C-alpha positions in Angstrom: 18.1 68.3 -5.5 15.0 66.0 -5.1 13.8 65.0 -1.7 14.0 61.2 -1.8 12.2 60.8 1.5 9.0 62.3 0.3 9.2 61.5 -3.4 9.3 57.9 -4.6 8.2 55.8 -7.6 5.0 53.8 -7.4 1.2 54.4 -7.3 1.0 54.3 -3.5 -1.2 57.0 -2.0 -2.7 57.8 -5.4 -5.9 56.6 -7.1 -5.4 54.3 -10.1 -8.2 54.9 -12.7 -9.4 52.6 -15.4 -10.2 54.2 -18.8 -11.9 52.5 -21.8 -10.2 52.9 -25.2 -12.1 51.6 -28.3 -9.0 52.1 -30.5 -11.0 52.7 -33.6 -13.0 49.4 -33.4 -16.2 49.3 -35.4 -19.5 47.5 -34.9 -22.6 48.0 -32.7 -20.9 46.8 -29.5 -17.1 47.0 -29.8 -15.2 45.6 -26.9 -13.1 48.4 -25.3 -9.5 48.0 -24.3 -8.6 49.6 -20.9 -5.6 51.5 -19.7 -4.6 52.8 -16.2 -3.6 56.3 -15.3 -2.3 57.8 -12.1 -0.4 60.9 -11.1 3.3 60.3 -10.5 5.5 62.4 -8.2 8.0 64.8 -9.5 11.1 63.3 -11.1 9.5 59.9 -11.8 7.4 60.7 -14.9 9.8 58.8 -17.1 9.5 55.5 -15.2 7.7 52.7 -16.9 4.5 51.2 -15.5 6.5 48.0 -14.6 8.9 50.1 -12.5 6.1 51.8 -10.7 4.4 48.5 -10.0 7.7 47.1 -8.7 7.8 49.9 -6.2 4.2 49.1 -5.2 5.2 45.5 -4.4 8.2 46.7 -2.3 6.2 49.1 -0.2 2.9 47.1 0.0 0.8 49.7 -1.7 -2.9 49.2 -1.1 -3.5 50.2 -4.8 -1.3 47.3 -6.0 -3.2 44.2 -7.2 -0.8 42.0 -5.2 -0.6 44.1 -2.1 -3.0 42.0 0.0 -1.2 38.7 -0.7 2.2 40.2 -0.3 1.3 42.1 2.9 0.0 38.9 4.5 3.1 37.0 3.7 5.6 39.2 5.5 8.2 37.2 7.2 8.1 38.1 10.9 11.2 38.7 13.1 11.1 35.3 14.7 11.3 33.6 11.3 14.0 36.0 10.2 16.2 34.8 13.1 15.6 31.2 12.2 16.9 31.9 8.6 20.4 32.7 9.9 23.2 30.2 10.1 24.1 27.2 8.1 22.0 25.8 5.3 20.9 22.3 4.3 19.9 20.9 1.0 16.6 19.0 1.0 15.9 16.8 -2.1 12.3 15.6 -2.5 10.8 12.9 -4.8 12.1 9.7 -6.3 14.0 11.5 -9.0 15.5 14.7 -7.5 16.2 17.6 -9.7 17.0 21.3 -9.4 13.4 22.3 -9.2 12.7 19.6 -6.5 15.6 20.7 -4.3 15.4 23.3 -1.5 18.2 25.1 0.2 16.9 25.8 3.6 18.1 27.1 6.9 19.1 24.4 9.3 17.7 26.4 12.2 14.4 26.8 10.4 13.8 23.1 9.6 15.1 22.1 13.0 12.7 24.4 14.8 9.7 23.1 13.0 10.5 19.4 12.4 12.2 17.0 14.9 12.5 14.5 12.0 14.5 17.0 9.8 16.5 18.1 12.8 17.6 14.6 13.5 18.3 13.9 9.8 20.4 17.1 9.6 22.5 16.2 12.6 23.2 12.7 11.2 24.2 13.9 7.8 27.7 15.0 7.1 27.1 16.4 3.7 24.3 18.8 4.7 21.9 16.9 2.4 18.5 15.3 3.3 16.6 13.1 0.9 12.8 12.5 1.0 12.3 10.2 -2.0 8.8 9.0 -1.0 7.2 12.4 -0.8 5.6 14.8 -3.2 7.8 17.9 -4.0 4.6 20.1 -4.5 3.4 19.2 -1.0 6.8 19.8 0.5 6.8 23.2 -1.2 3.6 24.1 0.8 5.4 23.0 3.9 8.3 25.4 3.1 5.7 28.2 2.4 4.1 27.4 5.8 7.4 27.5 7.6 8.1 31.0 6.3 4.7 32.6 6.4 2.5 30.6 8.8 0.1 29.6 6.0 0.1 28.3 2.4 -2.0 28.9 -0.7 -3.3 25.7 -2.2 -6.0 27.2 -4.5 -4.2 26.0 -7.6 -4.2 22.3 -6.6 -7.0 19.8 -7.5 -9.7 19.3 -5.0 -9.5 15.5 -5.0 -7.6 14.0 -3.3 -7.4 16.9 -0.9 -4.0 18.7 -0.9 -4.6 19.6 2.8 -4.9 15.9 3.6 -1.5 15.4 1.8 -0.1 18.2 3.9 -1.3 16.6 7.1 0.3 13.3 6.1 3.6 15.0 5.4 3.5 16.9 8.7 2.9 13.6 10.5 6.0 12.1 8.8 8.1 15.2 9.7 6.7 15.2 13.3 5.6 18.8 12.7 2.5 19.3 14.9 2.0 22.9 13.9 1.8 22.0 10.2 -0.7 19.2 10.9 -2.9 21.5 13.0 -2.9 24.1 10.2 -3.7 21.5 7.5 -6.6 20.0 9.6 -8.0 23.4 10.2 -8.0 24.0 6.5 -9.9 20.7 6.0 -12.4 21.7 8.6 -12.9 25.0 6.9 -13.4 23.3 3.5 -15.7 20.4 4.5 -17.5 21.4 7.7 -17.7 25.2 7.8 -21.0 26.4 6.5 -19.4 28.9 4.2 -17.7 26.3 2.0 -18.8 22.6 2.6 -16.8 21.1 -0.2 -17.8 17.4 -0.8 -15.5 14.5 0.0 -15.1 11.7 -2.5 -14.7 8.0 -1.9 -11.2 8.3 -3.4 -10.4 10.9 -0.8 -11.3 8.6 2.0 -9.5 5.6 0.5 -6.4 7.7 0.1 -6.4 8.8 3.7 -7.2 5.3 5.1 -4.3 3.8 3.1 -1.8 6.6 4.0 -2.4 6.9 7.8 -2.4 4.8 10.9 -5.7 3.6 12.4 -5.5 6.0 15.3 -4.6 9.1 13.3 -6.6 12.3 13.8 -6.9 12.7 10.0 -8.4 9.3 9.5 -10.8 9.8 12.4 -11.9 13.1 10.8 -12.7 11.5 7.5 -14.4 8.4 9.0 -16.5 10.7 11.2 -17.5 12.7 8.2 -18.5 9.6 6.3 -20.6 8.3 9.1 -22.2 11.7 9.7 -23.1 12.4 6.1 -23.4 9.0 4.4 -26.9 9.7 3.2 -26.1 13.1 1.7 -24.9 12.9 -1.9 -24.0 16.6 -1.8 -21.5 16.0 1.0 -20.1 12.6 -0.2 -19.3 11.9 -3.8 -19.0 8.5 -5.4 -21.2 5.7 -6.8 -22.8 3.0 -4.6 -20.4 0.3 -5.8 -17.4 2.4 -4.7 -18.8 3.1 -1.2 -19.9 -0.5 -0.8 -16.4 -1.7 -1.5 -15.0 0.9 0.9 -17.4 -0.2 3.7 -16.4 -3.8 3.2 -12.8 -2.8 3.9 -13.7 -0.6 6.9 -15.7 -2.6 9.4 -15.5 0.1 12.0 -17.2 2.6 9.8 -19.8 0.0 8.8 -20.6 -0.7 12.4 -21.0 3.1 13.1 -23.4 3.4 10.2 -25.5 0.4 11.4 -25.5 1.8 15.0 -26.8 5.2 13.7 -29.5 3.4 11.6 -30.7 1.6 14.7 -30.4 4.3 17.4 -30.6 7.4 15.3 -27.9 10.0 14.3 -26.2 12.2 16.8 -26.9 15.9 16.9 -26.1 17.4 13.5 -23.4 19.7 15.0 -21.6 16.9 16.8 -18.7 16.8 14.3 -18.5 20.6 14.2 -18.1 20.8 18.0 -15.5 18.0 18.0 -13.2 19.7 15.5 -13.9 23.3 16.2 -11.1 23.3 18.7 -8.7 22.0 16.1 -9.8 24.7 13.6 -9.3 27.4 16.2 -5.9 26.0 17.2 -4.9 26.3 13.5 -5.9 29.9 13.3 -4.4 30.7 16.7 -1.1 29.1 15.7 -1.0 31.2 12.5 -1.7 34.4 14.3 1.1 33.8 16.9 3.8 33.4 14.2 
């Protein structure tokens, strides 16, 4: 009888090798195909590569291509407790459909969002509608609730999906989600390792979607006033920025003040938002 405790399917604990195979191709520089090989444990030599890879995903094998992303998205015990109990259906977007509807734990959404908690308590049919919001952005909120982070690499850079996440978090009264989104914005635009540019469309979107005293709007307006003369940090033609400054007298006044008295220290903005960035990382690590 096979010892199931020590013998399992998968590539875990074993080196996966890549081998070239030219498969009879001719020519001076034929492009080789590749195949993988590894040593399987006794009793599992008839398993397909898909079955071995499935076992990799389940046990977070370091040889698995997805191991890093899977391992970092492990639901912790606190979140598991919040997943218990009654469920609520959340429909997002102007035309709700099956792929724009989430069945979520009432405890989970109540813990993270006072707005959703109140909406749930007032609804008798266990259904919440958010017709004015983007289902894709809400999906990132669901991902953040479960894992403490979200992956937005597949979204367009402009307008920033992190700005959209902050705006959703503000609507849902979820401070933790707002802090995480703003920390991502800081990392993208201020951190020396990335420094992605901001477009005039980004700034217009934020100014039209937030209140005058919001942290997100202050972040963008500070960025504009600090880097207005740098075309690598701010994208857009002169006509677009001129129109924007006409609509934003406070930013125009800040720019004129800097032209007259000189700019502040170059790291002023970095210091101002470094605390927010660290709070976002700290919040993620404590989940």
